[in-house]
N, C-alpha and C positions, 0 to 999 in steps of 0.2 A: 202084746209084746211086753216083756219085762225089762225095765231099765233100772239099773242099780244106782244108788247115790254116787258111787265111785265113777261109774260111767259118765254120769251127768257132769261131775266135776272135771273129768278128763276132757270132755268135749268143750267145756267152757274155757279150760286152760288152753287147749289147742287153738280155739277161736281167737283168744287174746294174743297168743304167740304169733298166729298168722297175721293179725292186724299189726303187730309190732314189726314183723318182717317187711310187710308192705310199706309201712310208714318209714322204716329204715332205708329201704330202697329208694323211695321218693326223696328222702332227705339227701341221700348220696347223689341222686340225679340233679337235685337243685344245687348242691354245693359244687358239682363238677360242670353244671350247665350242659350236661350231655345225656341223651336218651339211652344210648347203648353204653353200658359199663363193662359188660363181659360179652363174649360171643354168644353165650346162651340167651341173652336178652333178645337178640335178632340175628340168627345165623346168616341170613342172606344180607341183611343190611351191614353186618359186621364185615363180611367178605368184600362187599362193595366199598366200604370205608377204608379197608386196608389197601385196596387197589388205588383209590383216589389219593390216599396219603402217600403211597409210593410214587405216584406221578408228581405230586407236589414237591417231594424231595428231589426227584430227578430234575425238575425245572429250577429248583434252588441251586443245583450243581451247574446247570446250563447258565444260570445267571452269574454264578461265581466265575465260570470259564470265560463268559463274555466280558465281564468287567475286567478280569486280569488281561485278556486279550486286547481290550481297548487301551488299557494303560501301556502295554508293550508297543502297540502300533503307534500310539501318540508319541512315545519316547523315540521310536524309530523315525517318525516324521520330523521331530525336532532336531534329531541328530543329522538327518539328511539335509535339513535346512542350513545347519552349520557347515556341512560339507560343501553345499552349493555356494555359500558365502566365501569359502576358501577358494573355490574354482574361479569365482568372479574376481577375487583379489589377485590370483596368479595371472589371470587374463589381463588385468589392468597393468600389472608389473611387466608383462611381456610386451604389451603395446608401448609402454614407457621405454623399455629397453630398445625398441625398434626405431625410436625417434632419432633423426640424424645427429643432433648434438651429442648423443651419448657416446662415450668412448669405452675402451675395455675396462678401465678402472671403475667407472660408474656401473657398468654391467656386473662386475664382480660384487659391488656393493648391493645391487638388486638381487644378485644371486643368494646373498646371505639371508634375505627375508624369504625368498622362495624356498630355501632349505628349511627354514623354520616352519613354513606353511605345510611342507611335505610331512614333516614330523608330526605336526598337529593333525594332519589328515589321517595318518596311520593310527594316531590315538583315538580319533573319532571312530575309525573303522573297528577298533577293539572296544567299543562302548559296552558296558554291562548294565543290566537292569537292576531293580531293587533286590532281587533274589540272587544276584551274582552271576546270572547267565548272560552270555555274550549275545548281542542282538544279531550279529551277522556271521554266525558260525555254522549255519544249517542246523543239523541235528546234534552236532558236537558242541552244545551250548556251554559246557564246562571247560573247554579248552580255548586258549587264545587263538583266534583265526588268522591274524596277520602278523608276520615276523619281518622286521626291517633289518636286513643284513647288508650293510654297506650301501650300495646304490640300488639294490633290488629289494622289492617287497614280495614275500611269498605268501600264498593263501594255503593254510593247513586245514581248513574246514571241509565240509562236503557240500553238495548241491541240493540237499533234501530241503524241501519246504514243508514245515510242520503244519498240520491241520488240527484244529481244535473243534470239538462238538459243542456248538452253541445253541442247539435246538434239536427237537426230536428227529428232524430229517435234514439238518443243516450243519455242514462242516465248513470252517472258514480258515484260510491261511493266515497265520499270525506273524509271519516274518518273510524276509527275503534273504537268500544266502549271500554271503559276501562275494561269491564268484559272480552272481548276477548283478550285484550292485556296483562293484568296483572293478571287476576283472574282464567282464564280457561286453566291453564297449567298442563299437566299431570305430576305427580311426579315420582320419581324413575328413571327407565330407559325408561319410556314412555309406556311400557307394564307391567312392574313389579315394585312393591314397596316392601320395606323390612324394618324391624325395629327390635331392640332388646328390650326385656322387661326391663324397668327401674330398676326392682328389681333383675336383674341378678347379681350374685356374682363372676362369673368367668371372665376370660380374653378373651373369645371368641369373634372374630370379623367376621361378616358375609359378604360374597360377593356373588352376584347372577348374572346370565346371562340367556338369553333365548336360550336354546340349540336346541329346535325343536318348532318353532312358530306354526306349524300345530297341534302339540300334546298338545299345551297349552290350557287348558279349562277355563281360566279366573276365577279361584276359589281360594280362600284363603286357605293357609295351615299353620299349626303351627308346628314348630320343637321343641320338648321338649327333654331336656337332662335328663336322668334318670341313676340310678346306675345299672350296669349289675351284673352278678353273682359274678364277682371277685371284685366288688366295684368301678370299673372305670366308667367314664361317657360314656354312649352310647346314641343313639338318637332314637326317635320315631316320625314319621310324621303323622299328623292327618289332614284330610280335614275338616276345620272348617265350611264349608257350609253344608256338609252332616253328619259331625261327624264321618265319617268312618276313620279307622286306615289304612294308606296307606303303610308305611314302618316301621318296617319289617312286612311282611304279617302275621297276626295272623291266627292260625289254625281254619278252619271252623268246626262248630258243625255238625256232621252227625246224622240225625234222627235215633234213636234206638241204637247208638253206645256210649259206655262209654268214658269218657275223662281220659287219662292216662298220667303221667309225673313223672319222677324220682321215679318210683316204686309206685306211688300213683294212685289210680283209683277212679273216681267220677262217680257213676251210672248216666245214662242218665235220664233227666227229660224233658218230652215234654213241660213243662210250662216255660222253660227258654226263656228269651227275652233280647234284648239289653238294657243294663243299669242295669241288675241284678247283684248282687254280692253274692258269697258264701264263708264263712269262712272255712279254711281247717286246720286240725291238722296233719301236716306231720310227726313230730317226736314222736307223740303218748303220749305227756305229758299232754293232756287234755286241752291244750290252743291253739287257732288258731294261727298259725304262717305264713300262706300263705292265699292269697285271690284270688278267681277265679272270674274275671270280664268278663261279656259277652258284646261284642262290635259288631259293624258292620264293615265288611271289605270293601275294595274298590269296590267290585262287588255288594255290598248290602246284602251279605249273613250274617247269624249269625256266629260269631267267638268268641274266647275267649283268654284272657291273664291270666297269673299267676304271682302274685307279692309276694315276700318275705316281709312280713310286718315288720320284725325285722330291716332291713336296707333299706326297700322300693325299693329293687332291682327287676327289671323285669326279671323273670325266663323264661316265655314262652310268645311270642317268644323272642329269644335273641335279645336285642336292636342292632341297627346298630353300627358297630364299627367305631368311628371317627378316620380318618387318616389325620393328618394335611397336607394341600396341595392337597389332593385328593378330587374330587368333589362327591357330593351326587346328584343323578339324579332322578327326578320324575316329571310326568305330563309335560314333555317337558322343565322342569327347571333344571338348574345346580347351585348347591349351594356349596360354599367352605368356610371353617373356618380356621382362623389363631388364634393362642392362644389356651387356654385351657378352654372350657366351663365346668361348674360344674353341677352335678346333681341338678335339680331344675331350671336351666336356660332355657329360652324360647325365640325363635325367630319366627317372622311371615313373610311370603312371600305371598303377595296378588297382585291382579290386580292394576295397577296404577289408581289413581283418580284425578280429577281436584284439583289443589292447587295453591293458589296465590303466586306470587313471593315474596310478603311481608312476607307470612307465612314461606316460605323457608328461608329467611334471618333471620327472627325472631327465628327460631328454632336453627340456628347455633349461633346466638347471645346469646340465653339463655344457650346453651351448653358451650360457651366460659366463660360465667360469673359464671357458677356453677361447672366447671370441677375440679377434684381433682388430687393430685399428685400420688396416689396409682396406681399400675398396673391395678386394677379393674376399677378405675376412668378413667384412660387413655383409656382403652378398651371401656368403655361406651361413652366417648367423640368421639373416632374414629368411632364407629358404627353410631353416629348421623352425624359426619363430612362427612363420606363416602356417606351417603344418601343425605346430603346437596349438595355435589359436583355433584351428579347425578341430583338433583333438579335444580341446577343452570345451568347445561348443557342443560336441557330441556327448561329452561326459555330463555336462549340465543338462542337456535334453534328456539323457537317460535317467539322471537323478530325479528330474522333475516328473518324468513319466512314472517312475516308481512311487514318488510322493502322491501322484494322482491316484494310483492304485490303492495306496494306504488310505487315502481320504475316502475312497469308495468303500473300502472294508470297514472303516470306522462308522460310516453312515449305515452300512449293512448291519453292523453290530447294534447300533442304536435302534434300528427298526426291529431287529430280532429281540432285543430287550423289551421293547414295547409289546411285541406280539406275545412273548413269554409271560409278561405281566398280565395281559389279558387272559391267557390261558390259565394261569394260576388263579386269577380271580374267579373264572368259571368253575375250576376244579374245587375251590374252597366253597363256592356257592353250592355245588352239588354235594360236597361232604357235609355242609351244614344241614342241607335238607335230609341227609341220611341219618346223621347221628345227633344233631343238636336237639335240645329240649324245647318243647312248647312251654314256656315259662308260666303262662297264664293257666294252661291246663294242669300243669304240675302243681301249682299253688292251690288250685281248687281241689285237685285230688288229694293233696296233703291235708287240707282242712277236713275233707270227707273221711280220710283215713284216721285222722286224729279223733273225729267224732265216733267213728266205728270202734276205735281202740277203747275210748272212754266207755262206750256202751258195753263192750265185751268185758271190761274190768268190772263194771257195776253188775253185770249179769253173773260174773264169777263169784263176786261177794255174796250175792243173794243165793246162788246155787249152793255155796258152802253151808249156808244156814238151813238148808232143807233136809238135813239128816234126821232119821226117825228118832234118834236118841234125844233130840231137842224137845220132843213131845212126850216123852215117857215121864 
């Protein structure tokens, strides 16, 4: 085989350049501390490294989402803590206003602070976070959710609860809508609501409790005070949903049987129906002095009542006798009265309904501003104040429940952050195994390559001197 001098020189040059290329690559690997510099170095490993790096970037975004969510939830919790403090203060002022020594002038002074607390509450409901987003606006975070217009506060946000991705398979709610926090609070006791007719003229003050929750039918009832046979106030309870008289039980109409009372007999008429009335002349002077009214009783049957039209006293059935301090029980509900209701006074007991915390405070504010110094005026104020205290209790309970949910979410975020950090550590470990450089091996390889390059350079010098012309 014939090998020319030029061929030998070229082979030496290529060998030297090859050693330089290997040395350069090793130098780059050492400076970057990475084994894979280009996909060509390890196509499979490079692909795996890209997947791992993408996952690490995703977890970085999850971490950012979780940290921002934690800040927002912490701010919400702090804000609701201030809201609850306002409710506690308004409750204290309401109790103070109920004290007997307080007169109308003092209550109006108390009303001034309550008004300021209401304005402060609206301000807290419109709290913004560091980025200018409203905490309690639902998804309309750039629009002010609560507008105070005169005595009413309107909610203009929506009821959407935003979810944020804080992990590969975990989404977490980062807020509560203002509707849920401030507007959707059950009034009264949570199951029962009660009120006195503003036109009442007596000093009766109502108190209610749920005696038997299983027997409560969630229907509204009205307690009307009427004159009984001796002129004193007695009570009649009517189901305002069905219109049926509940207490006292009116006598049922028996088909074919006449109606008799106090020596008076009314012949049976098959045409009688609920809502009909018949005038009666009991004393025989030719003028009707009693009225026979046909009603529906609690079972839905046709029944009747008899009223003395001279003094509007209920004769049949005898109205319930009110004993101060003793309870009136019906439909699983227990009702007590203090003070003296008068005939014509009326009270309502009905299922609780959603009511805003602003409305609850506005009701007590209006009562404070308009209360009178008479016994009747004090009774009217106390009826409103008692209901307001129950309303405020429900509002505080609702706020604290939501704060409990927020605390649970913050704990969940912290756990998610810990799990994400562990996942990122595992991913980085896997990425290191795929692309990181074995420093000891690379340094040894560098020394070998430098030695090889030096040998190639020396060979190149010697081969250059082997030309035939040097021996001629």
